[in-house]
N, C-alpha and C positions, 0 to 999 in steps of 0.2 A: 544408434545414438548412444554414447558411454553413459555410464551412471553419474549423475550429477552430485557432487558434494555440497549439499545445502545448508543454509542458515535461514531460520524463519525469523523475519524482522517484524515486531509489532509495533507500529508507529503511532505514537500520542493517541493511546486508548484511554484518554483522561476524561474527567468529569465535566471539563470545559465543553465537550461535544454532547453532553446529556442534561446538565443542570446549569450550564454557563450560556455565554452570549453567542455561541456558535453551535447550535443544535443541528446535528445531522439530519437531513430531510430525505435523501434517497441513496441507497436502499433504506428501508426502515432501520432506524438506528439499533434497535433491540434485536431485529433479526441479523444485522450485521455483526453485532457484538456476539451473538450465539455462534456465528461462524468463526469469528476471531478465536473464541474459546476452543471450538472443535478443531481449529487448525493446531493450536498450541497443544492440545491433547494428543493429536495425531502425531506431531512432531516429537513429543516426550515419549511417545510409544515406540517410535522409529529410530530413536536416537539422533534426531536432527536437532541440533542446538538452536534455542530460541534467544533472540536479543530482544530487550524491551527498552523502547526510547521514550523519553518524554520531552515534550517542548518546553522550555524555560525562558520566559521573558524578563526584562529587568523588573526589579521590586517596584510596585505600584501601578504596574502596566495593567490596562483594564482586562486583559486576557492572559491566561498562563503565568501570572505571578506567583512565585514560588510561595509566598504566604497566603495565597487565595485558597478556599476550600475546593475550588474546581481545578486545581493544579493536579491533584492526586489521580492516581489510576481509577478506573471503574472498578467496583468490588470484584466483579467477575475476572478481571485481569489481575487484580492485586493479589487475590488468593491462589493464582497459579504463578505469582512472580518469584517465588523461592526457588522454583525449578529452572528459572531462566540461567542460561550460560554467561550471560553479559547483561549489564544494564548502564544507561548513561543518559544525559540531558544533552539537547542541542539548542542552539540559538538560532538557527536558520532553517529554511524548509528542507534542505538536503540533510540526509543522515550522515553524510560523509564530511561536511564542512567544519573543520576544527574539532572532530569528535574522536579521532583515533580508530574510527571503526575499520577504516580501510587496512590498517596494520593488523588488527585484531583478526579479521577474516583471512588475511594472507597467512599469518602464523598457523592457522588451522587448515590451510590449503582448501578453503572455501571457494568454489568456482560459480555457484548459483545463490542468489539471495531472492527469497519469496517475501513479498511485501503485502502486508495487510494494516489496517488501521485507517487513520484520518489525517488530513482530508485527501480524497481523490484529486481535487482541483488546486492542491497546494504541496503538501509534503509528499505524497505518494508520487505525483508525476515529477516533482523536483528532484527526488531521490533516483527515480528510474533513469532520468536524464543524466543525472551526475554519475551513475554508475557505468554509462557507455564508455567514455574515455579511460576508465579503469579497468575495463575488460571483464567485468563480472556480467554473468548471464542473469536477466531478471524475469521473475515471475510475479504477477499481480493476481490476486483473488478478487474477482469482480464482486462477489456477494459478501465479502469480509472488508470491505473499504466503504467510503461514503462521502457525498457532496453535500453542500449547502446551496441555497438559493442565492444568485448574486444580481446585484442591481447597482450600477455606477454610470458615470457620465459617458462611459464607452459603449453602453448597452446592458442587457438583462438577459438572464437565462435561468429557468427553473432547475432545481437540482436534479431531476431525472435528465434532463437534456445535458446538463453539465457532466453527469457521471458518465452517461453513456457515450458522449463524445470523446471524453478523455479516455475511456476504455478502447475505443476504436482507434484512437490515435496511438495509444500505447502499443496495442497489438500490431499495429501497422509498421513499427519500427523498434521501439525500445523495450518491448517485454512481450512474455507469452502471457496472455490473459486467459484464466480459467475460473471455474467455480472450486469452491472448497471441496466438494465432493470429487470432482475430477482430479484435483491436486493430491487429495489424500490416496486415491487409487495409485497415482503415479509414484507417490512417496513409497507406498507398500511394495510396489513392483520394482522400484529402482530405476524408473524410466524419467526422462527428460519431458518437457512440455514443449510442443511446437507453437510459435507465433506465426503471424503472417510476414509479408514483407511490404515496403512501400510500393513497389512497383506494381505488384499484383493488386494491392489494395486500390490504388489509383485507376488501374484498368478497369476493375469492377465499378469503381465510381463513374468513371466516363460511361460504361455501358448502361448503367442506371440512369444517368442523366439523359443520355440520348433515347432510351426507351421512353421516358417521361415525355420527351419534346416531340416523339414521333406519335405518341398516343393521341 
């Protein structure tokens, strides 16, 4: 496996997820924040460029309004922001839609993006899926991301179920999912991270189901 040219993308590590209407529930938000900071520090030490993204909604919107105190970055991220190679805001879940990020990455010959931040069930999965047709390799750090509880007319799911399901889904097709510790070791050694694939993930799923049915 050739040495990847990485960029670490910190997605929406904003106060909205800590003091606003969308508190992260799983993994524990303080622990996930610690891992985001660890990834940023490791990236700086290894010369991996860091990109900081903030979601920006229209003025007066109940979440992510630019005039809101919860629009700002969490202090742990804000104090590292000066070291970021690039910063921008986005209006959609995807980090690519209407942001110019693709061009910025290509100018620097970045081949692999590592996603951390929030939310697992919205901007992380949306960005990973959007990267596929663009040809970027995607890594997602499972302990440096986080989800919320969901209840709507279509159903409900607690944050842990949401997060673990999305991680399994991502690793089956769109991304290599790893912990911050494993990613840091890969960065230091210049190695890529291997994800799974849909065919083998599906085969294991069938085997597991058939085992339960036979039990």
